[in-house]
N, C-alpha and C positions, 0 to 999 in steps of 0.2 A: 531806904530800900522798899518804902510801902508802894509807890507806884511802879517800881521795878518789879515786885513781887506781884503785884495785882496782874499787870499786863504781861509779864513773863509767864506766869501761871497760865493765864487764857492763851496765850501764843503757844506754850507747851503742849498743852490739851488739843488744840488746832493742829498743830504741826503733826502730833503722834496720830490724830484721826488721818490725816492727809498721808501719813507714811503707812497706815493701815490699808487705806485704799489703795495706795502705791504698791504695797506689799502683795496684795491679791493680783492686782495687775502684772507685776514683776514676775511672781513665782508660779501664776498659772495663766492668766489671760492672756499675756503676750507670747510665752512659749507655746502654748496650745493653740490660740486663735490665730495669732499673727504669724508664727514660726521664726525659727533663728534667722533666716536671710533677711525679712522685712522687719523683724524686730531689730536687728544690727544697724540696718539702713536708716530707721528712725532715731536710734540712738546716735548714730553719726552724723546726722543732720542737725539735732538739738546741740549735741557736743560742739560743734562746729559753730553754730549760730552763738553758742555761749561764750566761745573764744574771742569771736569779733565783736560781741556785744560792748565791751569797754570803750572800743574805737567810735561806736555809734553814740554811746552816752557820754563819752569823754569826760567820765568820771564825775559828771553833775549831781549823781544822786550822792556822794560823799561830799562834794563841795557845798551843796545846798544844806546839808547837817551841820558842816563845820562854821559856815559863815553866817547861817541866818540868824542866830541868836546875838550877832554883833551888831545888826541893824537896830536903831533905836526908835524910828518912826515908821509909821503905817506906809508912808510914801516910799521910804527906801526898801521896805520887805516887798513891797508890790514890784517895784523896780528890779529887785534880785530875783524873785520869782520868775518874772517874766524872761528875764535872761538866762535862767537855767533850762527854760523850756525851749526858748526860741534858737538860743546859740547853737546846741547841737544839731539842730535840724539844718542849719546852713553849712555845717561841716559835714553832714552825711552825704549831701550832693555831690561833692567832689569824689569822695571815697567810692560812691557808687558808679560815677562815671569810670574811674581807674579800674573798677571791676569788670565793667562791660568791656573796656578796651581790651583787657587782658583775660577775657572769659574762656577763650580756647585754650590757652597755655595752662590757666588753673585747671580747667576741665580734664587735660591730658594728664596733668600731674596727679590729680586726685583719683582718677578713676584707672590708672595703669594696672593696678592690681585687681580692682573690683569694679567692673564696668556698670553694674546696676545701680551705681550711685549717680550716673550722668544725668538722668532724667531729672533729678530732684535738686540740682546744684544752686537754682535760683531761689529755692526755699531757704537757704541757709542766709543770705543776706536780709530777706524779708523777715525770718523768724528773728534774726539778732536784732532788728530795728524795733520789732515789738518788744521783745525782751528789754532793750535799753529804755524805751520810754514807760514801760510799765515800772522800772526801777526807779526813775525820776519822779513820777507822781506818787509812787509808794514813799519816797522820801519826803515829798511835798505833805503828805498826811503825817508821816513820822514826826517831823519838826513840830507839829501841833499836837504831840502825844496822842495820836491816832494809829497805832500800829497794828490793831487787831485785825481789821477788814481786809487790808492789804495781804496780811500773812494768811488769812483764810483762803483768799484767791490764790495765792502762790501755792499753799501747800495742799489745800483741800479742792477748790474749784479747778484746778489745771488736771489733776489726778481724776477727780469724778468725772469730768467731761471726757477724758480719755478712755474711761471706763464704759461710758454709753457708746463712744465710737468703736471700741472693741466688740461690744455687744452687737452693735449695727453691723461690724463686718462678720460675726458669725451667723447672723440672720440674713446675710447676702444683700444687706441693704447698701453696703459700698463694698467696692473690691480692695485688694491689697494696697494697690497704687493709689486710690483716692483716700485710704486711710493715712497715708504718710502727708498729704495735702489738707486734710481734715486736721490732723495734729498741729500743723503750721497755722491753721486757722483759729484753733483753740488759744494760741498765744496772742492772736490779735484780739480776740474776745476779752482775755484776760487784761490786756492793756487799755480797751476802752472803758471796761468797768472800773478798773482803777482810777483812770482819768476823773470820769463822772463823780467817783467819790471824793477824790482830791478836791476837785470844784466844790463839791458839797460843804466839805471842811472848811475849805478856806475859798472863798468867792474870789475869782481871779478877775484884776484889773490890769490887763496887759499893756506895757508901756514898751515902746520901741527907743529904749535908752538903754545906757551902759552904766553900771554901778560905779561909784566914785574910787572903790578900792579895785577897780578891773584888774590891776597889775597883780596883785596878791592872789586874786581869784584865779586867774589865768595860769600862773606859776604853778599853784597848788593843784589846779586841774590837770596840768600836763603831767604832773609826777603821778596823779592818781590814774590817770589813764593808763600809764606805763605799768604801775603796779597791780591795778586790777587787771590787765592782760595777763600780766605774771600770774596772779592767783588762779584767773581761770585757766590759763594753760597748765598749771600744776593740777587742777581739778579734771580737765577733760583731754588734755594733750595726749595722754596715753591711749585714748579711743582712737584719736586721729592718726597717731603712729602704727596702731595695730591695723589699721585699714592700708597702710603704705607696705606692711610686712606680710600680713597673713589674710587667708580669706575671710570675708567680712563676718562669718558666722560667729568667729571668735569674739567679737566685739559684743554679741548677746550673752555668750557666756560670761564674759568679764564684767558686763552691766549688772547681770543678776547679782554676782559676788560683791560689787562695789555699791549696789543699792543697798544690801543687807548691812554691810559695814557703815554706811552711811546714816544708817538710824542712831549710831553712837553720838553723831554730831548734832542731833536734834536739839537737845538742851540749849546747846550754844546758839544755834540758829534763832531759837524762840526768845532767849534772854537778849541777843545781840540787837535785836530791832528796838528795844527800849534803852538798853544801856548806853547805846552809841552816842544818842543826844545828849544824854545826862552827863557822859564822860567829857562830851565836848564843851558843856556848860561849866563843868568843875574846872576844867582845865583854862577855860577863857577867864574865870573868877580866881585863878590862882589858889584854888582850895586843895592843895596837894595832900593835906592829911586825910582829908574826906576821899580823896582819890585813891590814895593807898589803901584805905580801909574798904573801899569798894572793890578795888583789884582782889583783894584777900578774899572777901565774900564771894564774889563771882567765881573764883578759882575753885575754892573747897566745894561749893554748892553745884558747881557742873561737874566737878570731879565725881563727887557722890551720886549725883543722878546719871551720869554719863558711865560711871563705873557699873551701876546697876544694869543698865541697858546692855553695855558690852559683855558682862556675865551672863546675862540671859542668853545672848546669842551665841556666845562660845560653847557654852555648855550643852546647847541644843542644837549645834551646827549640823552634826551628822544626821539626826533625824529630820532636819528642816530640809536637808538636801534630798531626803526620801521622796519629798512632795513635788519635787521638778523633774523633769526628763533626765535620764540618765546621762546624756550628753554634756549636762550642764555641771556635773559632780566635780569635774576637775578645777572648779572656783573655790573649794573649801579653803585651801592654802591662801587664796587671794583675800577671803574674808577675814583672816587672821592678821595678814600684814597690813592692809588697808585700814582695819579696825584699831590695830596698836597706833598707827600714825594719827587718825582720828582722835583716839583717847588722850595723845600727849598734846596734841594742839589744844584739845578740849580743856585741860587742866590749867591752860595759860590764862583763863578767865577773859577778862576785857582788854587783852594785851593788844590786839590790832586796832581797837578804838583808841588806845593811848597814844600809839605810834602815829597814826592817822591824823590825830588832832592836835599833836606836838610840832615844835619847830623842826623837828627831826626826820618829818615825814619822807624826805628825800632817801634817807637811808634805806627804807624799805624797797625803794627802786633798785638800788644797787645791789641789795642782797637777794632780791628776787630775780634781776638779770642773771647773776650768777649762778642761781639756782636752776632757772629755765636751761642754762646752757648744760648744767650738769645733768638734769633730767634728760634733755635731748641725747647726750652722750650716752646716759646709762641706758636708755631706752633703746638706742641703736646696737648697743652690746649685747643686752639681756633678751630682747623680743626674739631676734633670729634664733637664738639659742635655746630658749626656755619657754617662749610663747607669752601665754597670759601671765604665768608665774613670774617671768622676768619682768614684765610691765608693773606687775604689783610690788616685786621686789626694788624696782628702781624707784617707784613713787614712795614706798616706805623710807628709803634712804633719802630722797629729795625733802619730802615733808618733814621728816624729823630733824635734818639740818637746817631747814628753812625757820622751823619753830624755835630750835636751840638757838639760833642766830637773833632771832628777835627777843627772846627772853633774856639773852646776855646783855643785848644792847639796852633795853629798859632799865635792867638792874644797874648797869654801869653808868649810863648817862643821865637817868632820870632819878636813880635812887628809889625806885619803887620795887617791891618784892612780892609775889604771890602766894609764895609757900608757907606753911607752918608746920608744927609737929603733927597736925591732923592730916596733912598730906601724906606724911610717910606712913602714919596709922591706917588711912583709907587704901593705900596701895597694899600693904600687908593684908588687910582683911579681903580685899576683891581677889590677890593672888591666892590665898588660903581657900575661899570658898570655890575657886575655880579648880583647884586640885581635889577639893572634896566631891565635887559634882561632875565633873567632865567624863570620868573613865567607867561610867556605868549609865545604863538607859533602863527604862521601865519595858518589860517585854509586851507591848501593846501597840495599837496604831499610832504611827508617829504624830499626829496631833494630839491625842491624848497624853502620850509620853511627855511632849513638850509642855502640856498645861501643868500636868503633875510636877515636873521637875522646876517649872518655872514658879510654881505656887511655894514649893520647899525653898528655893533659892530666895524668893520674895521675902519669907517668914525669916530666914536667917541672916539675910542682909540688912533689912530693916531694924531687926532686933540687934543686931551687933553695932551698927553705926549709931542707933539710938543710945544703946548702953554706954558706948565710949565717947558720946557726945562729940561725934565729927563735925556735924554743923550745927551751930546754936540755932540758925534761923529755921533749918529743916525741923529740928526738935521741938521748936516753938510750935511750928504748923502741927507736928503730930499731937502736942498737948493739946492745943486748940481743937482738933478733932476729936481726941478722947473725952474732952469737957462735952462737946457737943452730943456725943454718941451716948454717953453713960446715963444721963438723966432719961433719955427715951427708953434705954434697956430697962430701967426701973419701972 
């Protein structure tokens, strides 16, 4: 776990810095500087681009991680790296041609409720292509155990550049319409920077040839495309459907709530960057005892860290919403529902990495396709009736069912189990602290109140988890910190 803890710690710090910047953007700069309409437009463009991104990447970011360690010679590795970069480009061309041929039909469908989106339709494939190649080159660096830079660009760089663009908007350097185009340009810059870094980590020697195991690679890639599309539809599909049923401003209200809830998943995102290739190697080497141990450690560590984040958000949510315009306040219930779904997914540890790198990876596709249909139907039922609350409820049901299905599959088919008695103890501690802190507030300014309550929650949460040894690894980290601090205190 050494390299896992090291890079995961760095990635977690980077990701939280990025989310802090994003929090300032989401809670203040976007609502005040950009306004609900163009905030919603920007979110819609990015969500739509994220949904089609797997089609452009054709799953090569996952394929690269799974197969790279299986090549033994430098020639084979260079051949495979070349294939992962050049092959998606060939398949993007027909996709773009099809998009242009049906441009009018797509535009009519997308803009029937919100015509303001029409001007920016072409930004969707452009941004999706930038996202796709960012992920491919990020994977290029990750297979060489360099995950920090790409994570910095993804979590901090994108949000920091967005902050600069928002300040530029406030100073009238750019217009509202230009801001949407600048946002797409930021993703292009992120792709270029990540490509340069990936080439720095591993100098490319491009070869126009096909890997010897191309059949296995393409079969895996096909299923990963579909499963990746499923995952992104579950993440952003609700925003696309809100655009079809409600005025576009509701996407802005929903986006603020989901962003707050997504902070809970930060530890998983950070650890996943380095755990994924390690999981792939352990499975390739048939080291299933080590894999099962890793599975349990990632589960309880993520549950402990993610539970702390969720607790801080939930007990402060009312005061947090006092900081945003009143029209956004309907999203409080959305935070709870999306947050709980993310928490459940979080405590499954490296579940996704295990399935994607196993011979059963096709099963994720079938589970995912069934779930997309379920999500689509639930959104059609609940959004017209309950608005953004209905979208959140549909997402909660869908993601919970999806996570539960993946858990059962790994337990039954692969005989790997992530939970221990500490899992139950952590759930009880988190629930008890929520009940103890949620129903009262400090009668002060919301920011001061949030800081005070969060400080109390932190002391209570850390002490109780340390006292009951919920995570051995985290207790060891705390012990090391105490040893370093106490001599200085003397």
